[in-house]
C-alpha positions, -999 to 999 in steps of 0.1 A, spaced: -720 -233 300 -751 -238 285 -771 -246 320 -765 -209 327 -776 -197 294 -807 -221 296 -817 -206 328 -822 -173 312 -790 -158 324 -779 -127 300 -743 -132 292 -718 -114 267 -690 -135 252 -658 -122 241 -637 -146 219 -600 -139 232 -590 -170 216 -608 -195 190 -589 -224 211 -559 -227 190 -525 -208 190 -522 -185 163 -490 -165 158 -505 -129 159 -531 -138 184 -511 -121 212 -516 -88 233 -486 -76 214 -504 -77 181 -522 -43 194 -489 -26 194 -476 -34 162 -465 -4 142 -484 6 110 -457 -12 88 -457 -43 110 -495 -43 110 -494 -43 72 -466 -71 68 -485 -94 91 -518 -86 80 -527 -121 63 -517 -135 98 -539 -112 117 -566 -116 92 -564 -155 103 -569 -147 140 -601 -124 133 -617 -150 108 -609 -180 133 -623 -161 163 -654 -151 141 -660 -188 129 -659 -200 166 -683 -173 178 -708 -183 150 -706 -221 155 -709 -215 193 -742 -189 185 -756 -217 162 -753 -243 189 -769 -220 215 -798 -214 189 -805 -251 186 -809 -251 222 -836 -224 221 -811 -197 236 -816 -163 223 -783 -153 205 -775 -114 195 -743 -112 177 -723 -82 183 -701 -60 160 -664 -56 165 -644 -21 175 -614 -8 157 
């Protein structure tokens, strides 16, 4: 991965997974009712937290290698 980025190629990374298996890290989660989302908010929050943590760690590693990093936002 880093060789491509170090060559100057501009890429966007979207974290579909942080590399672990979590209960609410599925496509099904996108289609939960409002009540189901509220009931599972802590589990869904864990998924978001660990994806953000992984993106941060990867970004730091890229910056250590001199790769320009831009952190984007999330959509709701």
